[in-house]
N, C-alpha and C positions, 0 to 999 in steps of 0.2 A: 398582364394577364393574371386573373385572380387564382388563388389556390384551389377554389372549388372547381374550376375548369380543368384541373389536373388530377382529379380524383381517379385513382386506379381501381380496377375490379379487385375484390377480395382474392388473396392468394393463400394457399395452404402451406404449412410447414409443420414439422414435428415439434420443434422447440424454438421459442423466442428467448434470447438472452438480452436482458435489460442492463446495458453498461458494457463498454468495450475496453475496459482496463485489463490488467494482467489476468485477473480471475476470470472475467467474462470471456476474454480471448482464449484462455486455456480450455475452458469448458466447450467453446465453439469448435476449437481444433479437435478435441477429443471426440466430440459428437460427429463432426463432419468426416473425420477419418474412419469412423465406424459406419459410414453410409447413412447417417441420420440427417435429414434436411433441417437446417438451422439458420436463423436470422439474428443478427446483432443490431441493437439500436444504441448508438453512441452519440452523445450530445456534442462532443468536440469533433474537430477534423484532424486532431493530433498535430496541430500547427503551433500551439502555444507552448512555451518552455514550461517544464515541470520540475519540481524540486528533486534533485538527485538523491540517490540512495546507494548504500553499499550492499551488494548482493553476495551472500556467503557461498562458499564452495558447494554446499549441499544442494544448491539450485541446479548444478550441472546435470545430474541424472534426470531431473524433472524436465529440463529443456531437451535432453536427448529423447526422453519418452514422448514428448510432444512433437518430435521430429524437426526441431528448430535449432539444434545445437550449432550446426554449421553456419546458419544465418547469424546467430548470436556471436559466435567466435570471430566472424569476419567483420563485425560492426565497429571494432576499434574502441571498445570500452576499456578504461584504464585498469590494469591489474591492481589488486589490493592485497598486500602481503599479510595483513593481519590487523589486530586491534591492540592499541595501547590503552590500558585502563589505569586511572588514578582513583581507586575505589577502596575504601576501608583503611587506607594508609596513605601517607604523603608521597611515597615513591611509586613511579609508574611500573606497571607490570605488562609484559608483552605476551600476547597470544598469537602464535605464528600459524598462519594457514598452511605453511609448508609441510606441516605434519599431517595435514588432511589428505585422505586418499584421492580426493577430487581436485587437489591442487589449490591454487590461489583463488581469492574472490575478485570482485570487480567493483569499481566506482562507476555507476551507471550514468549515462545520458538518458534520463527517464523518457524524454520526448521520443528519442530514437528507439528505445527499448519497447515502449508501448506501441509505437507505430509498427515496429517489426512484427510483434505478436499479432496485431490486427491484420497486417498484410498476409501473414502465414495462415490465419483463419480464412481470409478471403481466397487464398490459393488452394486451401483444402476443400473449398466448395461452399463455405458459409456466405450468406447474403449479408453484406455489411452496409448499414445505413449510417453514413457519417453526417455530422451536423444535424442530427435528427432530434425531434421533440415528441415525446409520448403524449398523446391527447387523451386516450382512454384505454382501459383494459377491463373488459367485461367478461364475466363467466358465461360459458355456454354449457350445454349438457355434457359434452365430452371434451372440453378444453376452454380456450379463451379467444376472444375477439379483440385484437389490438389495433388501434388506429394511431398513426403517427404522421408527422410532416417532415419533409427533408427538402434540400435544395437551397438555392440562394435566397437571401432575405426578401427580395422583390419577386421571387418566382418559386414560392413554396409549393410542394407537391404533397398530396394526401395519399397515404397508403393504408390499406386495411388488410390485416393478416389474421388468419384463423390458425391457431396453434394448439397442440395437444398439451404441451407443458410450457411453463415459464420459469426461467432461471433469473433470480434477482441478484445482479452484480452491481448494484447502485451505490456501493460504499457504505459508510457509517450511517447514512440516512435510511438505508433499507426501505425505500419508499414503497415498493410493491408489497413486501412482506408485512409491513405495518398496516397496510390497507387490508390485509387478510386477518388482522387481529393480533399479530405478533407484537410483543413489547420488548423494548430495549432495557436490559439489565446492566447498569453501570457500576463498575467497581471503584473508580476514582474519577478525579476531575483534571487529569493531566492535560496540559497544553504545551505547545512549543512556540517559542518566539524565534522565527527563522530569519537569519540574515545571510545574504550572499556578499562575500567580501572579495576584493581584487587587489593585486599588488599595486603599490604606488609606482610612480614613474621609475624609481630606482629601488632595487632591493626586492627581496621576496621573503615570505614567512618561513620559519623553521618549525618543525613539528613539536618538538619539546627540547629542553636543554640536553636531555639524555639521548636524543635521536637526531641531532643536527649533523647528518652524515651524507647528505646529498640524495640518498634514496629514501630517507625517512619521511619525506613529504607524502608518500603514498599510504602511510598508515592512517587508519581511523583512530581518532582520539576521543575517549570518554573520560570525563572528569567530574566527580561529585563536588558539590559546594553546599553552602549553608541551607538554602531553600530549594534545592533541586540539583540538576546536573547538566553538563554540557556535552554536545556531540559535535565534532567537526571532521570534515573530510574534504579531500581535493575533488574537484569536478573535472570532467573531461575538457571543459572549456578553458581550463587554467585558472579559474576562479575557485572559491571555496564556499562550502555551506557550513555555517556555524549556527547551531540551534541551542537555545537555552530552554530546558524543560523544567516546568514548575506546575503548580496547581492554579486553576483558573482564578480563584479568589486572591491568590498571591500576585498573580500577574496584573490584576485590575488596578493595583496600587500605582502602576506605571502607565496606565492607559493614555494619560494626557501626552506622554512623550515616550513612545516605545523605543525610539532610538537611544534616548538618554538612559532609559531603564536597562536596555540591553547592554549598553556600555558600562553602566554601574555594576551590573551583575558579573560582567566579564572581569572587572577589577578584583573580584573576590576569588578568582582562580589563580593558579600559578603556571601550569603548563599550557593551558589553552591561551592565556594572555600572552605568553612568550611566543606561541605559534602564530598568533594573529597580530603581533605588535607592528609589523611593517605592512599590514593590510588595512584597507578602508572599506566601510560599508558602501555597496553600490546604491542602496536605497533604504528607506525605513524598513525595519524588520516587519514581517507579517505573522499573525497568529495562526497556528494550525492545530486541529483537534488531534489528540494523541492518547485519549483515555482508553483503559481496558474495559471492554464491554462485550455483551453477546445478546442475541435474541433468545427469548424464552422458547420460541419455536423456530427452527431453521428449515422446516419442510412441511408440506401439506400433501394432499392427495395428488395435486397436479402442479406443484411448484417446489422449488428449492432455493435457498439463500446461500450465497457463497462469498468467499473473501471477507472483506471488512463488514459486509452486510451481515454475515453470520457471526463472526468473531473478530473484533478489533483488538489488536495487541499493542502493548507498550513498545515504543521503538527500541527500548533497552534490550528487548529480546533479539533484535536484528533478524527476525524471522517473518516480517510482514509479507514480503514478496514471495518467499518460499511457501508460506501458508496460502497465499492467493493462488499460486500455480497449482499446488497440491489439491486445494479444495475444489478448484475448477475441474481438475481431472477426476476427482472422486465423485463430484456431482454429475459429471458426464456419464460415468459408469452407472450411477444410480438411476439417472434418467433413461439410459438405454434399457436397464432392467424393468423400469416402470412402463416404458413403452411396449415392452414385450409381455406385459401382463402380470409382473411381479408386484403385488400390492404391498409387500413388506419392505420394498426398497426405500421409500421415504423414511420409515421409522428406523431402519438400520443406519441410514445416513445420519439421522438425528442422534442416534446413540453414539455413533463415532464422533460426532461433533461434541457431545457431552464429555466424552473421555478426553478429547484433545484440550478442551477448556479447563478441565480439572488439572491435567498435567501442566498446562501453561500457568495457571494460578499458583500451583505448588512451586514451580521453578521461579516465578516472579517473586514470591515471598522469600525464598531462599536467597535470591540475589540481593534484594533490598536489605535483608537482615545483615548482610556482610558489612554494610556501611553504618557505623555507630558513632562517628565523630560528632554529629550534630543531632543526636537522638531527641533533644528537647525542642527542636524546631518543629513547626506545624507540619511541614512537608514530610520529614522523616518519621515523626511520631505517627502520622497516619499510616505510613507504610510498614511500620512495625506492629500495627494492630491488625487483627483479623478483618478481612474485607467484609 
């Protein structure tokens, strides 16, 4: 049966959210709980594995504010006691989450985390289109006409939605916002070469020589090296994520064999190499975008950009998911105000975004300035210069 025979009549809603990741789901939850009719258009079905991430304790009040804390706490994500940094000096430094008022952090199963937020949005009353593809988004006098397809590959259905506002949660691509004329302002060219590693038949990795204490495996480890830095953490599956962060032009030198390049850069470390010495790569590492960037406009009269679409942060900040949740909630509040007739809401949301990005870039510069051991290398020289 052809898709055209499954065309639905236009339906109305107040807000359409493009993207059902953490930022989009948070916005939808905030809107739906306030009685706003909202639809989420998500390309995936949340079935594919996603790269894990360490969630800091500061996420707890955000999850509570969204009404999903109990769901999250019962999901079985691994506790993360803190971060061990080898940065600016050869000896590791511990930052304990135990001193945080919100308790420990978590090593996430990202697939389960993202699906949980989407399910919570659905339970709150949002319409969730999984496995959906956006076909068009056309401006109307008082909103937008969105056409999408959903369903099985051999039985696609066409939906047309008329909405008053659009929220762009499409990630770094910011596809909708760029169609409205927004431009991406890029601070650096940081990329990650991410590998998942697993224990061999016998033995298991230790975190660092200083933390081979049985419970130390749960620590996140960050270690600087000649042309970048490493991040490694335990995943809920019992495997590990180990990511080498560098600039895109420096990574290209190893494009012919990223596995060999990843292994060679690992040999330049001390503590990360010791942690992973009894672990093997499951598959060739994959490259992921990790640059700091922002849109020059994060809102318009009838749209808002959130999460990585608005501001993409260096993973070193460890605040990517916290920012995604918070920006979704803030955009939800701004959208509610705009729906109520407050024409200043988009501009005030944009001003808040400006302030957040200025503070982020200041903290980013301070943190990179602490590492001076390889100040003549291209990677570190760039980060010691004004962006």
